[in-house]
C-alpha positions, 0 to 999 in steps of 0.5 A: 622587453620590460613591458613584455615581462610586465604584461606576462606577469599581469596575465599570470596574476590574473590567471592565479586570481581566477583559479583561486576564485574557482576554488573558492566557489566550489562547483559542488555542495555539501549535505549535513543532516541529523536523524532522530526518532521520538517515541510516544511520551519519550524524548527524541533518540538519535538514529545511530549507525544507520545508512541513509541514501541520497537518490536522484528520485523519490523512493516512493516514486520509484516504488510506484513506478515498479508497481505500475509495471507489475500490476495486480489484475483489474478488479473486474478481471479478477472477479471473472477468475473467481469460482463463484456463480455468475450471479455473484460475479455480477453483484460484485461488479455492481458493488464496491465490495470484495470483502463479503464478511466485513461488518454491515455488508448485509446492508448492501444485500437486498431481499432480491439479492438473497433470492437471486444470488445462490451464495447469498440464498445458501448463506441466508438459509444457514443463518436462519434455519434450524430454529434460529429464526421464528417462522422461518419456512421449512422445505417439504422436499428432499432428495428421495422425493426428487427421485421417486416423485419428481413432479411433487418435488418440483412443486414443493420446491417452488412452494418453498422458494415462494415462501422464502421470498415472502419471508425475506421481503417481510423480514429484511432484518433477518439478512443481518448476520448472514455475512458470517456464512459467506467466508467460504466464497469471500473474494477478499482472501484471494485479492489480499493474497495478490496484493501481498505477493506484489508488495513482497516482490516490490519490497525485494527488488525496489531497494536494488533498483534505487541503488543501481539507477538512482543513488549518488551517495550514501552515509552512515550516521554516527552515535549522535545521529549526524552524517555528512556528504560532500561533493554533491553536484548541484540539483534536486535529491532525496534523503532516503532510508529505502525500505528500512525502518529506523526504530525507537520505542513504538515508532518505526520511521522511514524517510524520503525527504527532498533537498536541493543542493547548490554550488558552494553551499552546505544544506543542513537537514533535520530528520524527525517524526514530522518529515518521516513516513510511519512504517506502521501505516505501510502495506504489510 
């Protein structure tokens, strides 16, 4: 009877010690972090009363996946929708250029391009006619001649085209500056609008997606920029500000910093300019 009692007591002690051991080694971990922004030429400033989110996936990756599911059209398909000549569409597809008004675009335009692409020819004529360029050929035909003397009109037109072709071939430097006359047919405006519309859609929906599907915790920093979160299951996480900027002086920063939580341990992280994303470099 005494041996049975002693055995039961031993079992109880073992169970007590085992339970204490489990409590001593917590199955979760803790995160402590400090967030500071350093403006140019100034001291670091704490990020005060700012919400940080703990995600199971990088916010950058979340945004990328959403962009992949909501893409803008492929470049060639976009070009096919433009209201420009077939010749200009072909030229755009053959060149890595969409902004026809950017500096030095004239260097990609050859004399043959000027004569073959109607928009280039018209821009070249506007850029050089009216006494702007010495020796620039002048057309001898007009609309009245086209109606009254169509044969003569066609002859004078072909003579002008031949003279224009010879002039641009012998004076290729006169192509410079014609990009200023291409604004009306510049595809970059429409392309930029498509990119901007997509960006706005993602900016509007990505934060909700991140919080609904991937958020495990969030915390607000105190007046010193500190925050802590307990009870995190061991694993990989990201400390994120989503699409919100922490600002100080001329700096606008976001964070998307990976961390690894281990059972019974505290991870300490310092969020600074060095591991941040500069919001000035983000898409508009």
